[in-house]
N, C-alpha and C positions, 0 to 999 in steps of 0.2 A: 584121701584121708579115710582110714578105717573107722567105722561107726561101731561102737560097742553093742552087744546083744541087748542090754536094757534100753539103749537109745533107739535101736532099730524097732524094738517092740513098741516103744512109746510113740515113735513117728508113725508107725502103721496104725495104731489105735487112734491117734490124733486125726490122721487123714480120714479114717473111717467115720469118726464122729462128725467131722466137718462135712463130709459128703451127705450125711443125713439132714443137715440143716442149712447148707449153703451150696448153691449150684456152681459147677465149674464155670470158669470165665468171670466170676465175681471179682471185683476189685477189693483189695485188702490193704489196710494200713496195719502193718505188723509192728507193734511197739517193741523196740530193741533193734540193734544193728543186724545187718545180714549175718546169718549164722548157718551151721550145717543143716538145719531143717529147711532153710529158704529154698534150695533147689528142689526139694520134695514138693513144696507148695506149688512152685512154678510148673513142675512136671505134671502135677495133678490138674493143671489148667487154670490156676488162680493167677490173677495179675497182682503182683506184690510190690508194695512200696514199704521200705523200712525207715525207721527213724535213724538219725545219723550219729548217735552216740552222745547226744545231749543228756544232761542230767534232767530226767523227766520230773523230778521233784520241783525243779526250778522252772524248766522250759516247757511245761505241759501245755501251755496255751499255743505253742507253735503248731500243734497238731489237733487242737480242739475242733476246728472247723473243716477238717479234711473231708472232701467229697468222695467217700468210698462206700461200697456196699456193706462192708463190715470191718470193724476193728478187731484185730487179733492180738492176744498177749499170752505168749507161751512161756511160762516160768520167768516172768519179769516183775510182777508185783512184789515178790518177796525181796527184791533188790531195792525197792523204793522205801524211803522213810514214810512217805505219805501217799500211798496209792489212791486215797480218797480224792485228791485234787484232780488227777487226770480222769478217773472214772466219772466224776461229777461233771467235768467240762466237755467230754467227748460229745459231739453232736450226732454222730452216727446212730442209726436206729437199731443196729445189731452188733453184738459182741460175742466173740468166742475166746475164752480165757482158761488157762490152766495154771495151777499152783502146786508146789510140793506141800504135802501135808506134814504136820508136826508128828514126829514119831516118838512114842513114849520111851523107846529104848536107844535113842540116838540124839546127840546134841545138834542144834542148828548148824548148818554149813557156815564156816567162817574162815576166809582166806586172809591170813595176817599180812601178806605181802601186797594185796591188791584191794583198795577201798571199793572198787566196783564189783568185786567178786565176794560179796557177803550176803547172807540172808538175814535181813532185819526182821523178817516175819517168816514163820512157817506156820501156816494156818491150820486150825481145826475147821472142819466143814462148816460148822455153825458160824464161825467167825467170818469165813469167806462169804457165805450167804448173806450175813448181816451187812457186810461192807457193800456188797452189790445192791442190796435192797435200799440201804441208806443213800446211795448215789443215784437212785432212780431206775435201776435195772430190774426187770422181771425175769427170773430164771425159768426158761421153758424146758430145758433138758440138762441133766447132769449125769456124769459117770465117774466112778472111782476105779482105779486100778493099782495093782501091786507092782513092785519093781524088783523081781528076783534076778540074781546074777548067778547062773549055774556054774561059773568058774570059781566062785568063792564058797568057802566052807566055814562053818561055825554057827553059833546061836543067832547072831544078828542076821547073817545071810538067810538062815532058815526062817526067821520071823518075817523077812521081806516077801516070802511066798504067800503069807497070809494077811499081812497088814497093809491096807491101802496106803500108797505113797503119793498118788497124784489125784487131783480132782479137776475135771474139765467141765465147763458150763457153756451152754448157749443161752444168751440173754437177748431180750428186746426191750425197747422203751418207746413210748408214744412220742 
């Protein structure tokens, strides 16, 4: 499967961020089903376990006590009605998570044909930080990045060169 340029760029940035905060060989619980990024995680040396497609708004306790070095959540919280529940329940001491940011010039992503493929939240950085802090996480590192696509032209594609689209954080808890 061909990976788009913005996805390739995001995958590379995500792996570089992870390498700064988590050693290769670490065990991960990646919230969300296996996806195109999973092989990149494994190739980077991480031992990855994914959730199995459960509705994590309802079934968050299935994974709360997972014995892993770190929980990862890459663009998953925007698909949950209540990300607070799983974030509060996770017993892991480390979390790496990324979310799409709310763009002032674009509506939230909403797939009319698929109830699982909707963004119930697109966060502002302050909202994401508040959610993490309210659920007991301390943000140790954060990065923002843009999402330009050189194949598209127009005002919105131009704005994507300058407006951060993603926020990734490394968090710890006692």
